[in-house]
OpenMM code with the backbone's topology and positions (N, CA, C; nanometers):
from openmm import Vec3, app, unit

residues = "UNK UNK UNK UNK UNK UNK UNK UNK UNK UNK UNK UNK UNK UNK UNK UNK UNK UNK UNK UNK UNK UNK UNK UNK UNK UNK UNK UNK UNK UNK UNK UNK UNK UNK UNK UNK UNK UNK UNK UNK UNK UNK UNK UNK UNK UNK UNK UNK UNK UNK UNK UNK UNK UNK UNK UNK UNK UNK UNK UNK UNK UNK UNK UNK UNK UNK UNK UNK UNK UNK UNK UNK UNK UNK UNK UNK UNK UNK UNK UNK UNK UNK UNK UNK UNK UNK UNK UNK UNK UNK UNK UNK UNK UNK UNK UNK UNK UNK UNK UNK".split()
positions = [
    Vec3(0.0497, -0.1378, -0.0170),
    Vec3(-0.0056, 0.0042, 0.0086),
    Vec3(0.1084, 0.1593, -0.0097),
    Vec3(0.1986, 0.1354, 0.0710),
    Vec3(0.2084, 0.2423, 0.0955),
    Vec3(0.3516, 0.2747, -0.0538),
    Vec3(0.3873, 0.1472, -0.1019),
    Vec3(0.4291, 0.1539, -0.2197),
    Vec3(0.3860, 0.2150, -0.3178),
    Vec3(0.2495, 0.1827, -0.3605),
    Vec3(0.1559, 0.2334, -0.4371),
    Vec3(0.1182, 0.3619, -0.4309),
    Vec3(0.1269, 0.4352, -0.3398),
    Vec3(0.1105, 0.5416, -0.2265),
    Vec3(0.2274, 0.6426, -0.3118),
    Vec3(0.3462, 0.5833, -0.2917),
    Vec3(0.4864, 0.6337, -0.3277),
    Vec3(0.4779, 0.6684, -0.4624),
    Vec3(0.4604, 0.5623, -0.5505),
    Vec3(0.4360, 0.5455, -0.6668),
    Vec3(0.3718, 0.6722, -0.7603),
    Vec3(0.2284, 0.6704, -0.6801),
    Vec3(0.1323, 0.7708, -0.7767),
    Vec3(0.1894, 0.9235, -0.7284),
    Vec3(0.2318, 0.9248, -0.5461),
    Vec3(0.3308, 1.0625, -0.5709),
    Vec3(0.4088, 1.1044, -0.6924),
    Vec3(0.5193, 1.0360, -0.6894),
    Vec3(0.5794, 1.0366, -0.8282),
    Vec3(0.5510, 1.0314, -0.9378),
    Vec3(0.4676, 0.9924, -0.9766),
    Vec3(0.3794, 1.0142, -1.0936),
    Vec3(0.3370, 1.1662, -1.1285),
    Vec3(0.2573, 1.1660, -1.0367),
    Vec3(0.1896, 1.3315, -1.0039),
    Vec3(0.2887, 1.4118, -1.0125),
    Vec3(0.3950, 1.4195, -0.9126),
    Vec3(0.4949, 1.5220, -0.9128),
    Vec3(0.5932, 1.5219, -1.0619),
    Vec3(0.6066, 1.4525, -1.1294),
    Vec3(0.6281, 1.4241, -1.2710),
    Vec3(0.5530, 1.5281, -1.3272),
    Vec3(0.4414, 1.4713, -1.3799),
    Vec3(0.3458, 1.5117, -1.4338),
    Vec3(0.3417, 1.7037, -1.4121),
    Vec3(0.2648, 1.7447, -1.3025),
    Vec3(0.3177, 1.8698, -1.2432),
    Vec3(0.4300, 1.9477, -1.3163),
    Vec3(0.5498, 1.9052, -1.2888),
    Vec3(0.6684, 1.9933, -1.3224),
    Vec3(0.6619, 1.9674, -1.4606),
    Vec3(0.5968, 1.9111, -1.5418),
    Vec3(0.5957, 1.9375, -1.6651),
    Vec3(0.4864, 1.9926, -1.6864),
    Vec3(0.4237, 1.9881, -1.6574),
    Vec3(0.2615, 2.1060, -1.6590),
    Vec3(0.3128, 2.2428, -1.6435),
    Vec3(0.3944, 2.2677, -1.5656),
    Vec3(0.4634, 2.3998, -1.5422),
    Vec3(0.5475, 2.4500, -1.5864),
    Vec3(0.6391, 2.3831, -1.6783),
    Vec3(0.7286, 2.4348, -1.7883),
    Vec3(0.7096, 2.5621, -1.8419),
    Vec3(0.7877, 2.6610, -1.8115),
    Vec3(0.8061, 2.8254, -1.8945),
    Vec3(0.8979, 2.8142, -2.0050),
    Vec3(0.7731, 2.8811, -2.0932),
    Vec3(0.8528, 2.9080, -2.1909),
    Vec3(0.9890, 3.0306, -2.1926),
    Vec3(1.0849, 3.0589, -2.1806),
    Vec3(1.2010, 3.1414, -2.2218),
    Vec3(1.1916, 3.1958, -2.3242),
    Vec3(1.1275, 3.2811, -2.4071),
    Vec3(1.1743, 3.3488, -2.5364),
    Vec3(1.2317, 3.4636, -2.4752),
    Vec3(1.3369, 3.4870, -2.5222),
    Vec3(1.4193, 3.6228, -2.5162),
    Vec3(1.3743, 3.7291, -2.5643),
    Vec3(1.3568, 3.8260, -2.4821),
    Vec3(1.3230, 3.9621, -2.5002),
    Vec3(1.3551, 4.0279, -2.6151),
    Vec3(1.4537, 3.9502, -2.6559),
    Vec3(1.5279, 4.0668, -2.7880),
    Vec3(1.4882, 3.9781, -2.8994),
    Vec3(1.3930, 3.8729, -2.9209),
    Vec3(1.3827, 3.7839, -3.0066),
    Vec3(1.2740, 3.8477, -3.0904),
    Vec3(1.3121, 3.8074, -3.2214),
    Vec3(1.2331, 3.9402, -3.3284),
    Vec3(1.0717, 3.8168, -3.3262),
    Vec3(0.9911, 3.8485, -3.4006),
    Vec3(0.8707, 3.8356, -3.4383),
    Vec3(0.8320, 3.8377, -3.6211),
    Vec3(0.7812, 3.7388, -3.6748),
    Vec3(0.7706, 3.7205, -3.7612),
    Vec3(0.6405, 3.6086, -3.7909),
    Vec3(0.6153, 3.5596, -3.9440),
    Vec3(0.5394, 3.4201, -3.9660),
    Vec3(0.6363, 3.3503, -4.0304),
    Vec3(0.6187, 3.2110, -4.0575),
    Vec3(0.7009, 3.1348, -4.0727),
    Vec3(0.6656, 3.0249, -4.1537),
    Vec3(0.7001, 3.0105, -4.2601),
    Vec3(0.7129, 2.8973, -4.3811),
    Vec3(0.8300, 2.7865, -4.3992),
    Vec3(0.8044, 2.6888, -4.3866),
    Vec3(0.9193, 2.6338, -4.4289),
    Vec3(0.8980, 2.5957, -4.6139),
    Vec3(1.0272, 2.6359, -4.6511),
    Vec3(1.0318, 2.6159, -4.8176),
    Vec3(1.0934, 2.4826, -4.8525),
    Vec3(1.2383, 2.4428, -4.8062),
    Vec3(1.2472, 2.3134, -4.8045),
    Vec3(1.3996, 2.2978, -4.7016),
    Vec3(1.4256, 2.1795, -4.7133),
    Vec3(1.5204, 2.1150, -4.5963),
    Vec3(1.5526, 2.2225, -4.4941),
    Vec3(1.6916, 2.2714, -4.4974),
    Vec3(1.6973, 2.3802, -4.3707),
    Vec3(1.6402, 2.5422, -4.4149),
    Vec3(1.5497, 2.5455, -4.4768),
    Vec3(1.5950, 2.6738, -4.5101),
    Vec3(1.4013, 2.7096, -4.5056),
    Vec3(1.3657, 2.8444, -4.4359),
    Vec3(1.2176, 2.8481, -4.4126),
    Vec3(1.2039, 3.0018, -4.4523),
    Vec3(1.0791, 3.0166, -4.4440),
    Vec3(1.0823, 3.2148, -4.4829),
    Vec3(1.0029, 3.2505, -4.3851),
    Vec3(1.0843, 3.3689, -4.3141),
    Vec3(1.0299, 3.4092, -4.1855),
    Vec3(0.9934, 3.5435, -4.2386),
    Vec3(0.8626, 3.5998, -4.2382),
    Vec3(0.8373, 3.7889, -4.2900),
    Vec3(0.8984, 3.7768, -4.4484),
    Vec3(0.8156, 3.6675, -4.4746),
    Vec3(0.8723, 3.6629, -4.6604),
    Vec3(0.9806, 3.6404, -4.7113),
    Vec3(1.1054, 3.6683, -4.6336),
    Vec3(1.2308, 3.6702, -4.6913),
    Vec3(1.2733, 3.5176, -4.6213),
    Vec3(1.3529, 3.4587, -4.7304),
    Vec3(1.4500, 3.3027, -4.7043),
    Vec3(1.5112, 3.3373, -4.5862),
    Vec3(1.5188, 3.2545, -4.5173),
    Vec3(1.6332, 3.2221, -4.4110),
    Vec3(1.7170, 3.0743, -4.4159),
    Vec3(1.8561, 3.1003, -4.3487),
    Vec3(1.8829, 2.9241, -4.3494),
    Vec3(1.8720, 2.9073, -4.1762),
    Vec3(1.8190, 2.7732, -4.1721),
    Vec3(1.8459, 2.7314, -3.9745),
    Vec3(1.9894, 2.7061, -3.9573),
    Vec3(2.0010, 2.7362, -3.8730),
    Vec3(2.1666, 2.6893, -3.8236),
    Vec3(2.1840, 2.5485, -3.8267),
    Vec3(2.2933, 2.4784, -3.8312),
    Vec3(2.2965, 2.3901, -3.7621),
    Vec3(2.2796, 2.3730, -3.6102),
    Vec3(2.2023, 2.2437, -3.6022),
    Vec3(2.1531, 2.2126, -3.4475),
    Vec3(2.0247, 2.3168, -3.3949),
    Vec3(1.9562, 2.3917, -3.4932),
    Vec3(1.8481, 2.4761, -3.4677),
    Vec3(1.7335, 2.3973, -3.3922),
    Vec3(1.6788, 2.5095, -3.3254),
    Vec3(1.5518, 2.4621, -3.2446),
    Vec3(1.4525, 2.4838, -3.2834),
    Vec3(1.3048, 2.4605, -3.3176),
    Vec3(1.1998, 2.4912, -3.3410),
    Vec3(1.0813, 2.4248, -3.2536),
    Vec3(1.0317, 2.4954, -3.1428),
    Vec3(0.9693, 2.4745, -3.0550),
    Vec3(0.8095, 2.5038, -3.0795),
    Vec3(0.7095, 2.4196, -3.1066),
    Vec3(0.5990, 2.4604, -3.1257),
    Vec3(0.4846, 2.5048, -3.0474),
    Vec3(0.3708, 2.5088, -3.0123),
    Vec3(0.2710, 2.6013, -2.9192),
    Vec3(0.3083, 2.5093, -2.7646),
    Vec3(0.2797, 2.3724, -2.7753),
    Vec3(0.3086, 2.3198, -2.6750),
    Vec3(0.5083, 2.2508, -2.5760),
    Vec3(0.5708, 2.3602, -2.6815),
    Vec3(0.7223, 2.3808, -2.6410),
    Vec3(0.7700, 2.2474, -2.6372),
    Vec3(0.7497, 2.1586, -2.7945),
    Vec3(0.7902, 2.0778, -2.7855),
    Vec3(0.8757, 2.0816, -2.8977),
    Vec3(1.0009, 2.0082, -2.9204),
    Vec3(1.0683, 1.9835, -3.0516),
    Vec3(1.0165, 1.9648, -3.1725),
    Vec3(1.0250, 1.9896, -3.3055),
    Vec3(0.9680, 1.9939, -3.4172),
    Vec3(1.0998, 1.9997, -3.5388),
    Vec3(1.0425, 1.9001, -3.6618),
    Vec3(1.1534, 1.9219, -3.7377),
    Vec3(1.0720, 2.0506, -3.8898),
    Vec3(1.1503, 2.1175, -3.9246),
    Vec3(1.1215, 2.2395, -3.9729),
    Vec3(0.9880, 2.1644, -4.0543),
    Vec3(1.0071, 2.0484, -4.0946),
    Vec3(0.8871, 1.9860, -4.2383),
    Vec3(0.7313, 2.0591, -4.1566),
    Vec3(0.7628, 1.9975, -3.9929),
    Vec3(0.6138, 2.0012, -3.9544),
    Vec3(0.5496, 2.1421, -3.9362),
    Vec3(0.6334, 2.2720, -3.9415),
    Vec3(0.6339, 2.4218, -3.9256),
    Vec3(0.4950, 2.4457, -3.9907),
    Vec3(0.3934, 2.4488, -3.9214),
    Vec3(0.2717, 2.5028, -3.9863),
    Vec3(0.2969, 2.6627, -4.1090),
    Vec3(0.2509, 2.6301, -4.1866),
    Vec3(0.2587, 2.7563, -4.2789),
    Vec3(0.1844, 2.8696, -4.2234),
    Vec3(0.2707, 3.0208, -4.2308),
    Vec3(0.2013, 3.1636, -4.1691),
    Vec3(0.2059, 3.1313, -4.0509),
    Vec3(0.2700, 3.0125, -3.9332),
    Vec3(0.2294, 3.0529, -3.7918),
    Vec3(0.3324, 3.1768, -3.7820),
    Vec3(0.2326, 3.2438, -3.6463),
    Vec3(0.3239, 3.3132, -3.6208),
    Vec3(0.4856, 3.2751, -3.5002),
    Vec3(0.5455, 3.3380, -3.5012),
    Vec3(0.6878, 3.2879, -3.3956),
    Vec3(0.7277, 3.3957, -3.3671),
    Vec3(0.8561, 3.3624, -3.2853),
    Vec3(0.9548, 3.4223, -3.2426),
    Vec3(1.0901, 3.3770, -3.2892),
    Vec3(1.1610, 3.4710, -3.2895),
    Vec3(1.3140, 3.3421, -3.3500),
    Vec3(1.4261, 3.4473, -3.3035),
    Vec3(1.5203, 3.3857, -3.2710),
    Vec3(1.6919, 3.4263, -3.2724),
    Vec3(1.7927, 3.4135, -3.3778),
    Vec3(1.8452, 3.4533, -3.4453),
    Vec3(1.9449, 3.4605, -3.4740),
    Vec3(2.1266, 3.4445, -3.4391),
    Vec3(2.1947, 3.3589, -3.4803),
    Vec3(2.3076, 3.3341, -3.4477),
    Vec3(2.4161, 3.4176, -3.5013),
    Vec3(2.5366, 3.4200, -3.4842),
    Vec3(2.6168, 3.5258, -3.4906),
    Vec3(2.5918, 3.5650, -3.6453),
    Vec3(2.6112, 3.4626, -3.7144),
    Vec3(2.6259, 3.3911, -3.8529),
    Vec3(2.5025, 3.4740, -3.9612),
    Vec3(2.3958, 3.4731, -3.8843),
    Vec3(2.2714, 3.5384, -3.9387),
    Vec3(2.1885, 3.4262, -3.9713),
    Vec3(2.2248, 3.3153, -3.9076),
    Vec3(2.1461, 3.1836, -3.9429),
    Vec3(2.0485, 3.1739, -3.8113),
    Vec3(1.9050, 3.1143, -3.8285),
    Vec3(1.8105, 3.0967, -3.7365),
    Vec3(1.8473, 3.0314, -3.6756),
    Vec3(1.8474, 3.0503, -3.5368),
    Vec3(1.9045, 2.9149, -3.4217),
    Vec3(1.8197, 2.8719, -3.3671),
    Vec3(1.7284, 2.9626, -3.3073),
    Vec3(1.5887, 2.9769, -3.2201),
    Vec3(1.4698, 3.0057, -3.2803),
    Vec3(1.3624, 2.8868, -3.3216),
    Vec3(1.2328, 2.9276, -3.3286),
    Vec3(1.1562, 2.8901, -3.2394),
    Vec3(1.0162, 3.0082, -3.1756),
    Vec3(0.9090, 2.9666, -3.1228),
    Vec3(0.8115, 3.0044, -3.1996),
    Vec3(0.7222, 2.8665, -3.1788),
    Vec3(0.6031, 2.9149, -3.2230),
    Vec3(0.4508, 2.9708, -3.1633),
    Vec3(0.4519, 3.0860, -3.1672),
    Vec3(0.3392, 3.1388, -3.0509),
    Vec3(0.2211, 3.0976, -3.0479),
    Vec3(0.1507, 3.0824, -2.9158),
    Vec3(0.0456, 3.0183, -2.8928),
    Vec3(-0.0750, 3.1295, -2.9098),
    Vec3(-0.1539, 3.1455, -2.9074),
    Vec3(-0.2601, 3.2727, -2.9481),
    Vec3(-0.2455, 3.3750, -2.8405),
    Vec3(-0.2652, 3.3184, -2.7235),
    Vec3(-0.2371, 3.4033, -2.6040),
    Vec3(-0.0741, 3.5123, -2.6494),
    Vec3(-0.0068, 3.4321, -2.7137),
    Vec3(0.1570, 3.4560, -2.7148),
    Vec3(0.1221, 3.5656, -2.7832),
    Vec3(0.0645, 3.5339, -2.9362),
    Vec3(0.0530, 3.5930, -3.0341),
    Vec3(-0.0768, 3.7666, -3.0561),
    Vec3(-0.0998, 3.7359, -2.9291),
    Vec3(-0.1966, 3.8854, -2.9163),
    Vec3(-0.1187, 3.9929, -2.8458),
    Vec3(0.0062, 3.9071, -2.7638),
    Vec3(0.0479, 4.0310, -2.6945),
    Vec3(0.1372, 4.0915, -2.7926),
    Vec3(0.1666, 4.2285, -2.7453),
    Vec3(0.3041, 4.3103, -2.8542),
    Vec3(0.4132, 4.3464, -2.7474),
] * unit.nanometer
topology = app.Topology()
chain = topology.addChain("A")
for resn in residues:
    res = topology.addResidue(resn, chain)
    for name in ("N", "CA", "C"):
        topology.addAtom(name, app.Element.getBySymbol(name[0]), res)
């Protein structure tokens, strides 16, 4: 009985910690709309941009996704690396997109 309670408590604490995960979008991240073009090439704000090696794209649920899974025209915030390539992308939730 005690083991069962411990197991339930452990599962609940893991689930709650994942639910409370905060998205850390930098204040200086640029805003635009994204569309996947091909391979490691995306279009943000009507301008083709190359994704940096190891680039991360996070969906509205903060999960990592591949470039081909990006919904066309999705509002995003993104950060460029020193070479001018897209390093990190966050697809915005409707609530985040409504904020300016």
